[in-house]
C-alpha positions, 0 to 999 in steps of 0.5 A: 500500500502506498503512502498516499493510500495509507493517508487516505485510509484515515480520511475514509475512517473519519467519513465512516464515523457518522458522529465525527466532530468538525475538527476531525473532518477538518483534519481529514480534509487536510489529509486529502489536500496533502495527497493532492499536492503531490498527486493531482490525478488521485481520483479517490482524494478528490472524491473523499475531499468532496464528501468531506466538504459536503459533511461540513456543509460546503455543498458547492465546494463538495460538488466541485471536487466530486465533479473533478473526480468525474472529469479524471475518471468518468466511470467512477460511479462513486463520485456520480452517486455522491452527487445525488445526495443533495445534502440529505443522505438519511432521507435519500438512503431511506427512499432508495432502500424503499425503492430497492424493496418495491421496484426490482428494476431500480438497479441504478440506486445500488451504487448510491447506497454503497457510497452513502453507507461507506461514507458514514453519512447514514445514521444507523438509527435511521435505517429501520430493519437494516439487515433485512432491507440491505439484504434484499438486493442480494436475494433479488440479484444473487449474481451481482457482487455489488448487491452482496457488498450492500448485504455485507453492510447489513451484517457488518457486526455478525462475523459468521454472516460476513464471512459467508458473504465474503466467500460468496463475493469471491465465487462471483469475483475470484480476484477481488482482493478487497474481499480476500482481505476482509475474509482474512480479517474475519477468519482471524477474529473467528480463530481460523488462523490457518485458513486465514493464512492460506487466503493471504497466500492467494492474495499474494498471487493476485498482488505479487508486488504488494508487501503482505507481511503485516497480514499474518501478524493479525491473522495469527492472533485469534481472540479465543482458542479452541484448545491449548494445542491450537493456542500453541500452533497460533503462537508458532505461526505468529513467531514465523510472521514476525520472522518474515517482517525481520527479513530484508528488505524492511516492510513497507509501511504507512502511518497506520501500520505502527498503530494498527498492527499490534500484538494485542491478543498475544498478551492474553495467550498465557505465554511469555510473549516478551521476546515476541514483543521485543522483536516486533517492537524493533521492526515497527520502531525502525519504520518510525519517522525521525522527529526534531525537538525544539532547540530551546525551551518552550511554553509547554509543561515539561511533563505530559500524559498521552492517552486515547482512553481518557474516559470511563475506561478501565485504564483511565479509571485505574491509572490515568485519572490518579496520575492527573490528580497526583501531579495536580496536587503536587503542583507539577505542571502537566499537559494531557494529550486526549487523543480521542476527545473523550476527557470529562470536564472534571478530569480536564481540570486536573491538568495544566492544559489539555489538547483534545481532538481527532488528528491524523497520526503524523499531526499528533506526532509533530505536535507533541515533538514540537512541544519540547516535553522532557517526560511523556507518561503513557498509561498503556501502550498496545490498546489504543492505536494512536498512542501505540503509533506515538510510542514508536517515536522518540518524542521526549528524552524520557518516555514511560509506560505502565500497566494499563495493558499489562505487558511490555511495549517491546519498544526501544523508544520506551525507557521505563515501566511503572509497575508495583511491588505487589504486582512484580515479584523478584525476577520480573525484570526479565518480562520487560524491554523497559527498565522496571520501576516498582512503586510501593504497594499496588502503585496507585491510589484508588477511588474505591477507598471511600465508604461502601456505596454498593447494595448490601450483599444478599443472604445466600439462597438457591444454588451456590453461584460463581461469577465470570465477568471478564472478556472471554479471551482472558479465559484459556481452554485449560480454565474450562477444565477448572470450571468442570472440576468445580461443578463435579465437586459442588452439587448444583453450582451455577456459573454466571457468565457475562456476555462480552465482545463480538457475538461470534467470539463469545459463542465460540467460547461457549461452544468450547465450554459446552464441549468440555462439560460434555466430555465430563458427562455434564450439561453446561446448559444446566449449570451455566447462565449467560448474563447480557452486558448491563449498566453499571448499577445493574452490575453492582446489583449482580455482584451483591447477588452471587457468592464468589467471583472467579478471577481468571488465573492467566489474566487477572482483573483490577477494576472488576476485582475492586468493584467485587470487593466493594460489594462484599463479594469474595474474590478468588484469585491465583497469584502467578509470576508476572504482573498480569497474573497478580492484579487482584492478588496484589489488591488483596495483599495490600488489604491484608486479606490473603485468604482467597489468594492461592498459588496453584491450580489445585489450591484454586479448586479446593478454595472454590469448592470450599467457599461455594459450599460454605457461603457464610464463610465466603461472605465473611471474607468478602466483608473483611476485604470490603471494610479495609478498602480505605487503605487503598485510597491513601498510599503516601509511599506510592504517591511519593515514589511516583512523584520522585520518578517524574521529577527524576525524569525531568532533571 
């Protein structure tokens, strides 16, 4: 993919976001203008700029750009169809959809519908019966690839149906590389690693000069594995994909690569991914554009926090918000770079100033580099793409990562990692490419330290109930066997599993769990209840109703464990050898409530069975931890060492 195409991908992404604010549209407009400076004949750039202008209510300018696209390539139906919008895309789309349903001869509307949808100018709420209506063209014209493309929009959030449509489109047009790319992405999300890799091979035959080495990295990281053997096979494929990236010549890249390509699910696979992270980080950081810092001092604060998660997100709730409060109360000037324009007024007030908005990756890079900060703090590196892109660059003399995504960044551009004494045991340095700094205790102060505000626990009644409420990719296949053994030991036990993530991923996990129960002669339908995701108030009520929270041993929870403790719910956790396995354990150790912290799978089973069969004791342990929560709200040692780390970085 060329650099201009990569830049235009940003503009396309903004257009697809129907709620994109004007500043994001203006940024996308600048991207198109930059492309046109060096490529005046780029039809897509003219078309995109025209659509953006229309979104900004510059109808004459938008029409002019769209007509330029048509002059360059008269057969570009996207530009022609865009001209029919007349500033009312929702009403236009609705009338066109009705025409499709009622008039089989109205083939002319199909391109217009595709443009309206792909440009993000049609609100989802406005399209009633979206899946049924968008699927009508494919039923009426089963041999029309464009009709199937329209149908795919109707099932965009259903991976199984999307994959089926991608396959159908490839039958109609076997050389459609866009369909192959979509199929690879869908197969990877559904966990069919090797099928996705085979399709990448087919894509290589169609695009022999394209650098496709990035695609296997994503394809080899399924969210859920069907077995530990399959997990090992996928991780081996990931290792081979990274090895290909390391071979000369260096892989081609565009700004989105350094943020869009990541090893996110690798951290949840229950392996030691340190070397994979380091190797991948070495590849991506070498592709980063060198930056220039200002020669002299600037007016910007010397310290800055960089994040795209400054809202009600677990990372911000656990780390970023406390950093802002801590620095503000200590009088340390600090700027917040709010990469997604999400920060609240309350959090905004904790920083010296805030730069908030949606910008192209390179614009953020240049903006931060030109500010002349001496220290950048990242609450996480590896979740939010813009932050990951920026972390690949040397934007300040000292750059610090932390455990919002509890694994190493693997990047040579990141100098330190803020961990914690209770999270990082002796020898944990080997898991980081950064220099590990252990802050005292759990390394932060929490807002759960005040008086209990949640519903009081209900008295035990009915069958004993255990809660699993983490994302399902945190539960490895070998943990299914733990649940089965608990079911064998505790008569009539019920497991409540909160529905999370993409429907196909969740259903795949449930099929895997059902198979494990069946092999033990048990029916999961009798003992597993699925709870849909719910508002926080309802979740707090659920915590007060169940008997035990089962923390996943391979990837512990932090915010969820705090909420469970606040509700008086006992948290059973297995303390491992690295940070992501010790979050709940560290909290309980800080509270001096270690009775539900165990060191092995056997001990986990024994403790789970014991607590579920003696619910009075379980609730008593839950109350002990809840009553000691105020200890987490005030930790002068953690605060002091954090501030000392910041000041040392500024010296």
